[in-house]
MIKOL-621648 format. One line per 10 residues: number of its first residue (from 1); for each residue x, y, z of C-alpha. Coordinates in nm, 2 decimals, padded with zeros to 4 digits. Layout:
<pts>
NUM) X/Y/Z  ...
</pts>
This chain:
<pts>
1) 14.66/-00.11/05.46  14.68/00.27/05.46  14.46/00.44/05.71  14.39/00.79/05.84  14.40/00.86/06.21  14.35/01.16/06.44  14.60/01.22/06.72  14.62/01.47/07.01  14.86/01.73/06.87  14.87/01.96/07.18
11) 14.68/02.02/07.50  14.47/02.34/07.54  14.57/02.38/07.90  14.35/02.32/08.21  14.17/02.65/08.16  14.21/02.68/07.78  13.94/02.67/07.52  13.99/02.38/07.27  14.09/02.46/06.91  14.09/02.23/06.61
21) 14.47/02.27/06.61  14.47/02.06/06.92  14.42/01.76/06.69  14.63/01.64/06.40  14.55/01.41/06.11  14.80/01.15/06.01  14.84/00.86/05.78  14.97/00.53/05.90  14.97/00.16/05.79  14.77/-00.11/05.95
31) 14.86/-00.48/05.93  14.55/-00.67/05.81  14.70/-01.00/05.95  14.51/-01.05/06.27  14.62/-01.20/06.60  14.41/-01.42/06.82  14.07/-01.26/06.90  14.15/-00.95/06.70  13.89/-00.79/06.47  13.95/-00.56/06.17
41) 13.67/-00.29/06.15  13.59/-00.02/05.90  13.48/00.29/06.09  13.14/00.44/05.98  13.07/00.70/06.25  13.26/00.86/06.54  13.12/01.05/06.84  13.24/01.37/06.99  13.11/01.44/07.35  13.16/01.71/07.62
51) 13.34/01.47/07.86  13.63/01.45/07.61  13.74/01.80/07.71  13.86/01.65/08.04  14.06/01.39/07.86  14.26/01.66/07.68  14.43/01.76/08.00  14.73/01.58/08.16  14.50/01.49/08.45  14.13/01.43/08.35
61) 14.02/01.50/08.70  13.82/01.18/08.72  13.95/00.83/08.80  13.72/00.67/08.54  13.86/00.89/08.25  14.21/00.83/08.13  14.38/01.13/07.97  14.46/01.12/07.60  14.83/01.09/07.52  15.01/01.34/07.29
71) 15.07/01.21/06.94  14.86/00.90/07.00  14.52/00.82/06.85  14.23/00.98/07.03  13.94/00.75/07.12  13.57/00.76/07.21  13.24/00.62/07.09  13.24/00.47/06.74  13.04/00.23/06.52  13.15/00.04/06.21
81) 13.14/-00.28/06.01  13.36/-00.59/06.06  13.59/-00.66/05.76  13.76/-00.97/05.90  13.77/-01.14/06.24  13.96/-01.40/06.45  13.71/-01.36/06.73  13.44/-01.62/06.77  13.17/-01.36/06.85  13.21/-01.16/06.53
91) 13.22/-01.22/06.15  13.25/-01.02/05.83  12.96/-00.78/05.79  12.86/-00.75/06.16  12.79/-00.40/06.28  12.97/-00.33/06.60  13.02/-00.04/06.85  13.25/00.05/07.13  13.30/00.33/07.38  13.68/00.32/07.33
101) 13.70/00.33/06.95  14.02/00.49/06.81  13.97/00.79/06.58  14.09/00.60/06.27  13.93/00.51/05.93  14.01/00.15/06.00  14.10/-00.02/06.33  14.23/-00.35/06.46  14.11/-00.41/06.81  14.05/-00.69/07.05
111) 13.70/-00.83/07.02  13.65/-00.78/07.39  13.60/-00.41/07.35  13.33/-00.45/07.08  12.96/-00.50/07.11  12.75/-00.64/06.82  12.44/-00.43/06.74  12.14/-00.49/06.52  12.09/-00.22/06.26  11.72/-00.32/06.23
121) 11.67/-00.18/06.59  11.74/00.17/06.45  11.59/00.12/06.10  11.95/00.12/05.96  12.05/00.45/06.12  12.35/00.30/06.29  12.47/00.65/06.41  12.19/00.63/06.66  12.40/00.37/06.85  12.63/00.66/06.94
131) 12.34/00.88/07.06  11.97/00.81/07.14  12.02/00.43/07.14  12.36/00.44/07.29  12.54/00.58/07.60  12.38/00.92/07.55  12.03/00.77/07.55  12.12/00.55/07.85  12.23/00.86/08.04  11.91/01.04/07.97
141) 11.67/00.75/08.04  11.84/00.61/08.35  11.92/00.96/08.48  11.55/01.05/08.47  11.44/00.72/08.61  11.70/00.69/08.89  11.72/01.05/09.00  11.42/01.23/08.86  11.15/01.08/09.08  10.88/01.14/08.82
151) 10.53/01.04/08.94  10.25/01.01/08.69  09.96/01.24/08.78  10.16/01.45/09.02  10.16/01.76/08.79  10.54/01.79/08.80  10.74/02.04/08.60  11.07/01.93/08.45  11.34/02.18/08.33  11.62/02.07/08.11
161) 11.94/02.27/08.05  12.13/02.20/07.73  11.79/02.08/07.61  11.88/02.08/07.24  12.19/01.87/07.29  12.23/01.50/07.26  12.14/01.41/07.62  11.90/01.69/07.71  11.68/01.64/07.40  11.62/01.27/07.50
171) 11.59/01.34/07.87  11.31/01.60/07.81  11.12/01.35/07.59  11.16/01.07/07.85  11.03/01.30/08.12  10.72/01.39/07.91  10.65/01.02/07.84  10.70/00.92/08.20  10.44/01.17/08.32  10.57/01.52/08.37
181) 10.29/01.76/08.29  10.52/02.03/08.18  10.87/02.01/08.02  11.07/02.33/07.96  11.40/02.34/07.79  11.69/02.59/07.81  11.90/02.62/07.50  12.11/02.86/07.29  11.92/02.98/06.99  11.57/03.07/06.86
191) 11.58/02.78/06.61  11.67/02.53/06.89  11.38/02.66/07.10  11.14/02.61/06.80  11.27/02.26/06.75  11.22/02.17/07.12  10.85/02.28/07.11  10.75/02.19/06.76  10.94/01.87/06.70  11.01/01.72/07.04
201) 10.69/01.82/07.22  10.84/02.04/07.50  10.59/02.27/07.66  10.82/02.57/07.63  11.17/02.67/07.57  11.40/02.96/07.68  11.69/03.10/07.47  11.95/03.18/07.73  12.15/03.40/07.49  11.86/03.63/07.42
211) 11.62/03.60/07.71  11.63/03.66/08.08  11.63/03.30/08.20  11.48/03.37/08.54  11.19/03.56/08.38  11.15/03.28/08.13  11.13/03.02/08.40  10.87/03.22/08.59  10.66/03.25/08.27  10.70/02.89/08.16
221) 10.68/02.72/08.50  10.38/02.89/08.68  10.36/02.61/08.93  10.74/02.61/09.01  11.00/02.35/08.92  11.00/02.00/09.05  11.29/01.84/08.85  11.60/02.00/08.70  11.80/01.79/08.46  12.13/01.98/08.45
231) 12.37/01.95/08.15  12.55/02.29/08.17  12.61/02.41/08.52  11.54/02.92/08.91  11.35/02.86/09.19  11.29/02.50/09.28  10.98/02.37/09.45  11.01/02.22/09.80  11.11/01.85/09.77  11.24/01.90/09.42
241) 11.53/01.71/09.25  11.83/01.83/09.07  12.00/01.57/08.84  12.36/01.66/08.78  12.42/01.49/08.44  12.70/01.72/08.31  12.84/02.07/08.33  12.97/02.16/07.99  13.00/02.53/08.08  13.27/02.43/08.34
251) 13.48/02.18/08.14  13.73/02.45/08.02  13.79/02.56/08.38  14.02/02.40/08.64  13.75/02.35/08.90  13.62/02.03/09.07  13.31/01.86/08.95  13.05/01.92/09.05  13.15/02.28/09.12  13.10/02.39/09.48
261) 12.79/02.59/09.57  12.77/02.91/09.77  12.67/02.88/10.14  12.35/03.06/10.06  12.25/02.81/09.79  12.34/02.52/10.01  12.12/02.66/10.29  11.83/02.71/10.04  11.86/02.35/09.92  11.84/02.22/10.28
271) 11.55/02.45/10.37  11.35/02.33/10.07  11.46/01.97/10.10  11.59/01.97/09.74  11.81/01.68/09.64  12.11/01.76/09.42  12.26/01.43/09.30  12.53/01.36/09.06  12.44/01.09/08.80  12.70/00.87/08.64
281) 12.56/00.62/08.39  12.86/00.38/08.44  12.72/00.30/08.79  12.40/00.15/08.63  12.53/-00.06/08.35  12.35/-00.37/08.48  12.04/-00.20/08.35  12.19/-00.10/08.02  12.06/-00.39/07.79  11.70/-00.35/07.89
291) 11.72/00.03/07.87  11.87/00.01/07.52  11.59/-00.22/07.40  11.34/00.03/07.54  11.51/00.32/07.37  11.51/00.13/07.05  11.13/00.07/07.08  11.07/00.43/07.16  11.27/00.56/06.87  11.12/00.30/06.63
301) 10.76/00.40/06.73  10.84/00.77/06.70  10.77/00.84/07.07  11.13/00.96/07.10  11.26/01.17/06.81  11.63/01.18/06.73  11.82/01.50/06.65  12.16/01.47/06.49  12.43/01.71/06.35  12.66/01.53/06.11
311) 13.00/01.65/06.00  13.16/01.46/05.71  13.52/01.34/05.71  13.77/01.22/05.96  13.98/01.53/05.89  13.70/01.73/06.05  13.70/01.56/06.39  13.86/01.86/06.57  13.62/02.10/06.40  13.32/01.90/06.50
321) 13.44/01.87/06.86  13.51/02.24/06.90  13.17/02.33/06.75  12.99/02.10/06.99  13.17/02.25/07.28  13.04/02.59/07.18  12.68/02.47/07.12  12.70/02.45/06.75  12.52/02.12/06.74  12.15/02.03/06.74
331) 12.11/01.70/06.91  12.40/01.45/06.89  12.72/01.57/06.72  12.87/01.29/06.51  13.12/01.26/06.23  13.06/01.04/05.93  13.38/00.86/05.84  13.26/00.62/05.56  12.95/00.47/05.40
</pts>
């Protein structure tokens, strides 16, 4: 079987900006004769995510992230349909997903890395399993629940940076549903601001490219900020909470994560009793199944609206990744590989 795959062509360097040329499209053959517990899957959608920038380096900087190897298939989140199987848990026609899916049009993998999913949970939109009803949604939901300390009726204000991205857009909606009286998003365009308010129900939005963020926060958060869901890197109320979900603005720099704070900022956090906690969803996977079911219900009912930016064709994986890293996406950036 002839298949297309994307390999890591070269590394951008620890402080370099990724370029589509860092990836290379190749053709290879795949033996359809399966070994014990192997599954042949046709890829439908692949995910590109900010954390992947760390995997482009020789050292990812995190023990839970393995670096991609030069001239070998890149991998990440994927979803597809089973063509044949020698694993008891899967049969032809099953829709499956994995966090370690090779960037290939077809893959032969051990069934142990796959999870069967039900397309009815997302009304047939199987790409949602890579976003709002997948790892991204889990990060948003569990991040808010575990670190946000939202209390209904407490008149809390939530600010979300990277609010028009895959995770931020869901986190803001979860915060609103859980009881925040005001949800304000920070994003990178006028159109994104409009979408946050008119489509997702945010109370307000700030375009950091065109507006003074500090002034915008003062205007949109008259009672101060109680919770800050940080995806990219203002004044917080006493006893507030900062959720360190990601720092995409720092991923091209050779600095530790989370980046160190100035002494003045550290003193201010202590003075106001503000928590600043890193959130890693992998530490909460025991809650994943229940959380995914809840996300599925919220999406199906329309309480959580899903934003997606779809690029077509495996040959455009590098283009999609680099666009996402520069904020070119609205919601989850995915690539459609096949019908």
